[in-house]
C-alpha positions as a LaTeX table, in Angstrom:
\begin{tabular}{lrrr}
\hline
Residue & $x$ (\AA) & $y$ (\AA) & $z$ (\AA) \\
\hline
Unk1 & 30.66 & 58.87 & $-9.51$ \\
Unk2 & 33.08 & 55.94 & $-9.36$ \\
Unk3 & 31.92 & 52.34 & $-9.63$ \\
Unk4 & 31.90 & 50.41 & $-6.36$ \\
Unk5 & 34.14 & 47.38 & $-6.13$ \\
Unk6 & 32.01 & 44.24 & $-6.06$ \\
Unk7 & 32.68 & 41.40 & $-3.64$ \\
Unk8 & 30.78 & 38.23 & $-4.50$ \\
Unk9 & 29.85 & 36.09 & $-1.51$ \\
Unk10 & 29.24 & 32.37 & $-1.78$ \\
Unk11 & 26.45 & 30.45 & $-0.08$ \\
Unk12 & 29.12 & 28.77 & 2.09 \\
Unk13 & 30.47 & 32.16 & 3.26 \\
Unk14 & 26.98 & 33.31 & 4.27 \\
Unk15 & 26.09 & 30.03 & 6.00 \\
Unk16 & 29.39 & 30.01 & 7.89 \\
Unk17 & 28.80 & 33.60 & 8.99 \\
Unk18 & 25.31 & 32.73 & 10.29 \\
Unk19 & 26.54 & 29.58 & 12.04 \\
Unk20 & 29.45 & 31.41 & 13.66 \\
Unk21 & 27.74 & 34.66 & 14.66 \\
Unk22 & 28.31 & 35.10 & 18.41 \\
Unk23 & 24.99 & 36.87 & 19.03 \\
Unk24 & 22.93 & 34.25 & 17.19 \\
Unk25 & 24.83 & 31.42 & 18.88 \\
Unk26 & 24.29 & 33.07 & 22.27 \\
Unk27 & 20.56 & 33.41 & 21.68 \\
Unk28 & 20.35 & 29.76 & 20.62 \\
Unk29 & 22.22 & 28.64 & 23.74 \\
Unk30 & 20.40 & 31.05 & 26.06 \\
Unk31 & 17.66 & 28.65 & 27.07 \\
Unk32 & 14.72 & 30.62 & 25.69 \\
Unk33 & 12.64 & 28.42 & 23.46 \\
Unk34 & 11.71 & 29.14 & 20.83 \\
Unk35 & 13.75 & 32.17 & 19.76 \\
Unk36 & 11.59 & 33.98 & 17.23 \\
Unk37 & 13.42 & 35.43 & 14.21 \\
Unk38 & 12.31 & 38.02 & 11.66 \\
Unk39 & 14.20 & 38.72 & 8.45 \\
Unk40 & 14.24 & 42.30 & 7.17 \\
Unk41 & 12.81 & 42.27 & 3.63 \\
Unk42 & 14.65 & 41.45 & 1.25 \\
Unk43 & 18.17 & 40.49 & 2.28 \\
Unk44 & 17.28 & 39.48 & 5.81 \\
Unk45 & 14.75 & 36.84 & 4.77 \\
Unk46 & 17.31 & 34.26 & 3.57 \\
Unk47 & 19.37 & 35.05 & 6.67 \\
Unk48 & 16.35 & 34.40 & 8.94 \\
Unk49 & 15.45 & 31.13 & 7.24 \\
Unk50 & 19.04 & 29.89 & 7.43 \\
Unk51 & 19.37 & 30.98 & 11.07 \\
Unk52 & 16.15 & 29.10 & 11.82 \\
Unk53 & 17.55 & 25.93 & 10.27 \\
Unk54 & 20.99 & 26.20 & 11.91 \\
Unk55 & 20.06 & 27.53 & 15.35 \\
Unk56 & 16.53 & 26.15 & 15.75 \\
Unk57 & 14.84 & 29.56 & 15.68 \\
Unk58 & 11.17 & 30.02 & 14.83 \\
Unk59 & 10.55 & 32.34 & 11.86 \\
Unk60 & 7.81 & 34.93 & 12.43 \\
Unk61 & 5.88 & 37.17 & 10.04 \\
Unk62 & 6.38 & 40.56 & 11.72 \\
Unk63 & 9.21 & 42.35 & 13.48 \\
Unk64 & 6.98 & 42.99 & 16.48 \\
Unk65 & 6.76 & 39.24 & 17.16 \\
Unk66 & 10.53 & 38.72 & 17.02 \\
Unk67 & 13.18 & 38.22 & 19.66 \\
Unk68 & 15.84 & 38.79 & 17.00 \\
Unk69 & 15.68 & 40.78 & 13.77 \\
Unk70 & 18.26 & 39.87 & 11.12 \\
Unk71 & 19.54 & 41.57 & 8.00 \\
Unk72 & 22.33 & 40.90 & 5.55 \\
Unk73 & 24.20 & 44.21 & 5.80 \\
Unk74 & 24.23 & 47.56 & 7.57 \\
Unk75 & 25.17 & 50.28 & 5.13 \\
Unk76 & 23.95 & 53.69 & 6.28 \\
Unk77 & 22.33 & 52.35 & 9.45 \\
Unk78 & 18.87 & 53.63 & 8.53 \\
Unk79 & 17.23 & 50.18 & 8.46 \\
Unk80 & 18.90 & 49.10 & 11.70 \\
Unk81 & 17.81 & 52.29 & 13.45 \\
Unk82 & 14.24 & 51.92 & 12.15 \\
Unk83 & 13.90 & 48.40 & 13.60 \\
Unk84 & 15.66 & 49.29 & 16.85 \\
Unk85 & 13.21 & 52.16 & 17.36 \\
Unk86 & 10.19 & 50.10 & 16.29 \\
Unk87 & 11.09 & 46.97 & 18.31 \\
Unk88 & 13.32 & 48.05 & 21.21 \\
Unk89 & 13.09 & 44.66 & 22.96 \\
Unk90 & 14.38 & 42.72 & 19.94 \\
Unk91 & 18.05 & 42.15 & 19.19 \\
Unk92 & 19.15 & 43.41 & 15.76 \\
Unk93 & 21.84 & 41.37 & 13.98 \\
Unk94 & 23.40 & 42.14 & 10.61 \\
Unk95 & 26.00 & 39.77 & 9.23 \\
Unk96 & 28.10 & 42.51 & 7.69 \\
Unk97 & 28.56 & 46.19 & 8.51 \\
Unk98 & 30.10 & 48.40 & 5.87 \\
Unk99 & 33.33 & 49.96 & 7.05 \\
Unk100 & 33.71 & 47.30 & 9.76 \\
Unk101 & 33.32 & 43.84 & 8.19 \\
Unk102 & 33.97 & 44.98 & 4.63 \\
Unk103 & 35.35 & 48.13 & 3.03 \\
Unk104 & 32.95 & 51.07 & 2.85 \\
Unk105 & 33.69 & 51.44 & $-0.86$ \\
Unk106 & 32.48 & 47.98 & $-1.87$ \\
Unk107 & 29.22 & 46.41 & $-2.95$ \\
Unk108 & 28.59 & 42.99 & $-1.41$ \\
Unk109 & 26.83 & 40.68 & $-3.87$ \\
Unk110 & 24.84 & 38.05 & $-1.99$ \\
Unk111 & 24.02 & 34.67 & $-3.56$ \\
Unk112 & 20.29 & 35.46 & $-3.69$ \\
Unk113 & 20.77 & 38.66 & $-5.67$ \\
Unk114 & 20.27 & 38.18 & $-9.38$ \\
Unk115 & 22.44 & 41.08 & $-10.48$ \\
Unk116 & 22.89 & 44.74 & $-9.72$ \\
Unk117 & 21.01 & 45.59 & $-12.92$ \\
Unk118 & 18.07 & 43.32 & $-12.03$ \\
Unk119 & 17.94 & 44.67 & $-8.46$ \\
Unk120 & 17.99 & 48.22 & $-9.83$ \\
Unk121 & 15.12 & 47.46 & $-12.21$ \\
Unk122 & 13.13 & 45.82 & $-9.42$ \\
Unk123 & 13.70 & 48.80 & $-7.11$ \\
Unk124 & 12.65 & 51.29 & $-9.78$ \\
Unk125 & 9.52 & 49.26 & $-10.57$ \\
Unk126 & 8.61 & 49.23 & $-6.87$ \\
Unk127 & 8.94 & 53.03 & $-6.68$ \\
Unk128 & 6.68 & 53.50 & $-9.70$ \\
Unk129 & 4.14 & 50.97 & $-8.41$ \\
Unk130 & 4.16 & 52.61 & $-4.97$ \\
Unk131 & 2.90 & 55.81 & $-6.57$ \\
Unk132 & 0.33 & 53.94 & $-8.67$ \\
Unk133 & 2.24 & 54.44 & $-11.91$ \\
Unk134 & 2.81 & 51.85 & $-14.62$ \\
Unk135 & 6.23 & 50.18 & $-14.53$ \\
Unk136 & 6.78 & 49.65 & $-18.24$ \\
Unk137 & 10.05 & 50.14 & $-20.11$ \\
Unk138 & 9.24 & 53.75 & $-21.04$ \\
Unk139 & 8.41 & 54.70 & $-17.44$ \\
Unk140 & 11.54 & 52.93 & $-16.16$ \\
Unk141 & 13.71 & 54.80 & $-18.70$ \\
Unk142 & 12.13 & 58.13 & $-17.73$ \\
Unk143 & 12.67 & 57.47 & $-14.02$ \\
Unk144 & 16.33 & 56.47 & $-14.63$ \\
Unk145 & 16.91 & 59.68 & $-16.62$ \\
Unk146 & 15.25 & 61.79 & $-13.93$ \\
Unk147 & 17.32 & 60.20 & $-11.14$ \\
Unk148 & 20.54 & 60.49 & $-13.16$ \\
Unk149 & 19.89 & 64.19 & $-13.80$ \\
Unk150 & 19.20 & 64.77 & $-10.08$ \\
Unk151 & 22.40 & 62.92 & $-9.14$ \\
Unk152 & 24.34 & 65.07 & $-11.60$ \\
Unk153 & 22.88 & 68.21 & $-10.03$ \\
Unk154 & 20.97 & 69.31 & $-13.10$ \\
\hline
\end{tabular}
């Protein structure tokens, strides 16, 4: 498997994208007050908070309360489709869509991400914790080995 090309985004690039997004600007200018915004965990939360500050939106705790649901990126479309099905009256906005706004063979690195390695470790720990398993170094190593063997078709 080849390594994805990394594109590092600055805070300014993200803020400019939020400020200039036509859908978000249209909602802000649409006369409905307040526009309630929900950020998809994890990457959508900084987007929602920034959109609230720039456009005067009201952050809400659940997607069901939202007029607009925001995320940082659409990759496979699974998350977008989940929220569109769950909250059909809300508008879904992602700042980037792979294959449209950036090459499909890249990995966008957002300013709030610590590193790919740290995000990987956090994701693995969450999987282990979800199943009630300890998330120590030994368990993380075993899970990495298992996933690598599955990816290699062994």
